[in-house]
C-alpha positions in Angstrom: -15.2 -13.8 -14.3 -12.8 -11.1 -12.8 -9.3 -10.7 -14.3 -8.1 -11.4 -10.8 -9.8 -14.7 -10.4 -7.3 -17.1 -8.9 -4.4 -14.6 -9.0 -2.2 -14.5 -5.9 -1.8 -11.0 -4.4 0.1 -10.0 -1.3 -1.2 -7.1 0.7 1.2 -5.7 3.3 -0.4 -4.2 6.4 -3.6 -6.0 5.6 -4.9 -6.4 9.1 -6.4 -3.0 9.5 -7.7 0.2 7.9 -7.0 0.6 4.2 -5.1 -2.6 3.9 -8.1 -4.5 5.3 -10.4 -2.9 2.8 -8.1 -3.8 -0.1 -7.8 -7.4 1.1 -11.5 -7.9 1.3 -12.1 -6.3 -2.1 -9.5 -8.5 -3.7 -11.1 -11.6 -2.2 -14.5 -10.4 -3.6 -12.8 -10.2 -7.0 -11.7 -13.9 -6.7 -8.1 -13.2 -5.9 -6.1 -15.5 -3.7 -5.1 -13.0 -1.0 -2.0 -13.2 1.1 -2.4 -11.3 4.4 0.7 -9.7 5.9 0.8 -8.1 9.3 3.4 -6.7 11.6 1.9 -6.8 15.2 -1.9 -7.0 14.7 -2.2 -10.7 14.8 -5.8 -11.0 15.9 -7.0 -8.5 13.3 -5.0 -10.3 10.6 -6.6 -13.6 11.5 -10.0 -12.0 11.3 -9.3 -10.6 7.8 -7.8 -13.9 6.7 -11.0 -15.6 7.8 -13.1 -13.1 5.9 -10.9 -13.8 2.8 -11.7 -17.5 2.8 -9.0 -18.7 5.1 -6.2 -16.7 3.4 -2.6 -17.5 4.3 -1.1 -15.2 6.9 2.5 -13.9 6.9 4.0 -12.1 9.9 7.1 -9.9 9.3 8.7 -6.8 10.8 9.1 -4.8 7.6 11.8 -2.7 9.3 14.1 -5.7 8.8 15.1 -6.6 5.3 16.0 -10.2 6.4 12.4 -10.7 7.5 11.1 -9.3 4.2 13.3 -11.7 2.3 12.2 -14.6 4.5 8.5 -13.8 3.9 9.0 -13.7 0.2 11.0 -17.0 0.3 8.0 -18.6 2.0 5.7 -17.1 -0.6 8.0 -18.3 -3.4 8.0 -21.8 -2.0 4.2 -22.0 -2.6 2.7 -23.7 -5.6 1.0 -20.6 -7.0 3.0 -17.8 -8.6 2.8 -14.3 -7.1 0.9 -12.0 -9.5 0.5 -8.9 -7.4 2.0 -6.9 -4.5 0.1 -4.1 -2.8 2.7 -2.1 -0.7 0.2 -0.7 1.8 1.9 -1.0 5.2 2.8 2.4 6.6 3.3 4.5 9.6 1.8 8.0 10.2 2.9 10.4 12.8 2.4 14.0 13.8 5.3 16.1 15.3 6.4 19.8 15.2 9.3 20.0 12.7 11.8 21.2 15.3 11.0 18.3 17.5 11.4 15.4 15.0 14.3 13.2 16.1 16.5 10.9 14.2 14.5 8.0 15.6 11.2 9.6 14.5 12.6 10.0 11.0 14.0 6.5 10.8 10.8 4.9 12.2 8.7 6.5 9.4 11.1 5.9 6.5 12.0 2.4 7.5 8.4 1.2 6.8 7.0 3.7 4.4 9.9 3.9 1.9 12.7 1.4 2.6 10.3 -1.5 3.2 8.3 -0.6 0.1 11.4 -0.9 -2.0 12.6 -4.2 -0.6 9.2 -5.7 -0.8 9.0 -4.6 -4.5 12.4 -6.0 -5.1 11.6 -9.4 -3.7 8.2 -9.5 -5.4 9.7 -8.6 -8.7 12.1 -11.5 -8.5 9.2 -13.9 -8.0 7.2 -12.2 -10.8 10.0 -12.3 -13.3 10.3 -16.0 -12.8 6.6 -16.5 -13.6 6.0 -14.2 -16.5 5.3 -10.9 -14.9 3.0 -9.1 -12.5 1.6 -6.0 -11.0 2.9 -3.8 -8.1 0.8 -1.1 -6.5 2.3 1.2 -4.0 0.1 3.2 -1.6 1.4 6.7 -1.4 -0.5 9.7 0.0 -1.6 13.2 -0.8 1.0 14.1 1.8 3.5 13.5 -1.0 2.1 16.5 -2.9 0.7 18.8 -0.2 2.7 20.7 2.5 1.6 19.3 5.9 3.8 21.2 8.4 3.2 18.8 11.3 3.9 15.7 9.2 7.1 16.6 7.4 8.8 13.3 7.8 5.7 11.4 6.7 5.3 13.6 3.7 8.9 13.1 2.7 8.5 9.3 2.9 5.4 9.3 0.8 7.0 11.6 -1.8 9.7 9.0 -1.9 7.1 6.3 -2.7 5.8 8.3 -5.6 9.4 8.7 -7.0 10.1 5.0 -6.3 7.0 4.1 -8.3 8.3 5.9 -11.4 11.8 4.5 -11.1 10.6 0.9 -10.6 8.2 1.2 -13.5 11.1 1.9 -15.9 13.4 -0.6 -14.2 10.9 -3.5 -14.2 9.2 -2.9 -17.6 7.9 -4.5 -19.7 6.6 -7.5 -17.8 5.9 -5.9 -14.5 3.8 -2.7 -14.1 4.3 -0.4 -11.1 1.7 2.2 -10.1 0.7 4.1 -7.1 -2.5 5.2 -5.4 -2.4 8.4 -3.3 -5.3 8.6 -0.8 -6.6 11.8 0.5 -8.5 12.0 3.8 -9.5 8.4 4.7 -10.2 8.4 8.4 -11.0 5.4 10.6 -10.9 5.6 14.4 -9.6 9.2 14.2 -12.7 10.3 12.3 -13.7 12.8 15.0 -10.2 14.4 15.1 -10.7 18.2 14.6 -7.8 18.3 12.2 -9.2 15.5 10.1 -12.6 17.1 10.0 -11.1 20.4 8.9 -9.3 18.7 6.1 -12.4 16.8 5.0 -14.4 20.1 4.9 -11.7 21.6 2.7 -12.1 18.7 0.2 -14.2 19.7 -2.9 -16.1 16.4 -2.6 -17.3 17.7 0.8 -16.5 14.5 2.7 -13.7 12.1 3.6 -13.1 9.1 1.5 -13.4 5.4 2.4 -11.1 2.4 2.3 -13.3 0.9 -0.3 -12.7 3.8 -2.6 -9.0 3.2 -2.3 -9.5 -0.5 -2.9 -11.3 0.4 -6.2 -8.2 2.2 -7.4 -5.9 -0.6 -6.4 -8.0 -3.1 -8.3 -8.0 -0.9 -11.4 -4.2 -1.0 -11.5 -4.0 -4.8 -10.8 -6.4 -5.4 -13.7 -4.8 -2.9 -16.1 -2.5 -4.0 -18.8 1.3 -3.3 -18.5 0.7 -0.3 -20.8 -0.4 1.5 -17.7 2.7 1.9 -15.6 4.5 4.6 -13.6 1.3 6.4 -12.7 0.2 8.0 -9.5 -3.6 8.1 -9.1 -4.8 10.7 -6.6 -8.0 9.4 -4.9 -8.6 12.5 -2.8 -12.0 14.0 -3.5 -10.2 16.9 -5.2 -8.1 17.8 -2.1 -5.1 18.4 -4.3 -6.8 20.8 -6.7 -5.3 24.3 -6.7 
């Protein structure tokens, strides 16, 4: 039996891409998956069906009041929240001199601000039920200089720092760790920039959502002695 059997885990942005892969893997591990989505309702319902009829939660993560309302609904359920996977994110490309305040705020509102407030609300529920696990999805953009993604890289570097701070603040009953994916393409697999980055990866290929899910599951299963860590799942992309 998996250590996650019967455990309740919320995955934000679970309708598509990496979030979908994580949700499906958690279901395979026997976890009770909670599927969050922002706007991709049809995809979220499909994932929920594949996860045994998982509960679905819609929330605009740019709004803290909607985050709090979502966790209030989760807290009203009969099963305690064991895990949070902060996966929901935005990714954008823009020349640095053309990034507007709106561009900056759009990225940071979901990638960093929402990650914090989701973790805050999850921790409140976890503390009332004995503890839990939080896994934040960062990015190799937090550690590499991507000149056309400066605002995105800054937000994901913030997620890495947030992970370390929360790990200290929420210890010892709640562990907080992060997974930093490398090149994990989906519909943009044929993008020349993505292909170039994949060729530069020592592994010689892009990664998959399932490989990121493996790392998430590791942290969710690990003891609270493993906390404050950022695991780079990047095929060696970050090696110097």
